[in-house]
N, C-alpha and C positions, 0 to 999 in steps of 0.2 A: 553437404554438409547436415549432419541431422540438427535440428534445434535442441539446446539444453532443456532438460526436463524440470518443469517448474510448478507448483501447486500455490495457490492464493486462496486463503478461505477469510471471508468477513464477517465479523461478529458485530450484533447491536450492541452498543454501548451503555451499559446498565447504568454507566454515570452522568450520562448526556443531560446537561442542564441544570446539575446538582452543583453545590457550592463545593470549594476546597480552600477558603479564604475569603477575607472580606472583597466582597466585589469580585472575586475570581471564580468562573465558572467552567464546568467540565464542556468543551465545546466540540470534541470529535464525536462525529456522528456513528460511524462504525471503526472499530478497531480490526485488526487483523493480522496475519502472519503470511508471509512469503518464504516457500522452501525451495532451495534448488539443490540439483543434485552433480554429482561428477565435478568437483568435488563438493560435498554437502555444505551447505550454509542457510541459516536461518535471520530472517529480518523481520522486524516489527513495523507495521503502519498503523497510522491514526488518520482517518479522512474525516477533512474539515470541508465546509462550503468553500468554494474555491478563492472566493475574496476574502475571507478570514483566514485562508492557508497563505494567499498572496503575501498579506503584511508582515509574515514572519521570516521572509527571506532576509537572511543577513549575511552569509558568506558569498563570496564571489561565485562560487558554483551555484548556490541558491539563487542570487539574483540571474543568473544566466538561465537557469531553468524557468524562472518567473518569465524573463523575456522570451524564452522557445515557444512557451505554452500560449503567451498572449498572442504572440505571431502567427501561431496555430488556431488562434479565435478560441481558446477554451475557454476563457472567461465569458463568452457569449452562449455556450451551450447550456442548455435548460438542467437546473440540478448537478452541474459539474461537481465533483469530488475530487480533493487532492490530499496527498500524504507526502511528507519527507519520509526517508527509509533509513530505520536505525538496524544497524547489526545488532543479533542477539547472539551472547554466547551461554549456552544452557548450562553449562558448568558452575561457571562465575556468575552467572544472571546480568552478566555487565551489558549494558547497551551503550554502543558508540554510533553518532552520526556518520552514515556513509553517503558518498555523491550519488544522487538519484533521486526520482520522484515517482511515484504511482498516481495515476487517474483513474477516476471510476466514472462513467457515465451510466446512471441506473437506468435511463429511459431506454437507451439502445443496447444494453448490457453490455458495453464495451469497457474492457480495461487494458492500461498501458503500464508497463513496468520497465523503468531504465536503470541499472544498477552499474555504478564503476566503482568497485571494491577490490582493486588487484591485492591488496593484504590477505584478502579471503579468497583468492582465485576466481572472483566473479565480475565480468565486465560483459554485460548482455543487454539486451532490451527484448521484450516481449510484446506483441498485441493480442489478447485474448478476449474471446466472449465468455460473459458469466452465466453460469446457470443458479437460479433459486433454488435453493434446498427447501425439501417437501417437511422434513421433521425439523422443526425448530423448537426452541427452547435455551435454558441456560447451557452453556457451555457447547451449543450447536451453532454451527456457521448457518448465516442467513443467505449466502450467495459463496459460489466455488467458482475458481478459474484453474483450468490447466491445459497443458499439452499432453498429458499422458493418463492412460487408463489407471485410476486409482485404486480398483479393484484388483490389479495385477501387481501392486507393490505390497511389502510385508510392514 
């Protein structure tokens, strides 16, 4: 069976470290998007340092992910980053939390994505290698991970 096509793009969070309220700071190091095909769905991710991400787990699904990642020893991986996953509807611009997680290990350039979102036809997981982008700047990704040749897509 052919793996479902996915493209993940990570961007430097320009707001990192700035405040958005008294004692409230933007803590995501990277922001990004996850796009899957057949059927198409788009998700948003915000990568936090693992320990900072871990304390945000609230729902039973999130607590389950926290436990799984601790059992996989991700919390001891140097510079491990993690994100919850939000489905993004480009028409309404509505973001809804989806069951899933994205883990990025910058030192080894590994990316793990798991999404369980039957409402939008996505229930899959991927392990990908990231590639650093050579052209950086505003609205240009810092890294990309995919299992498809993006130059062949329209």
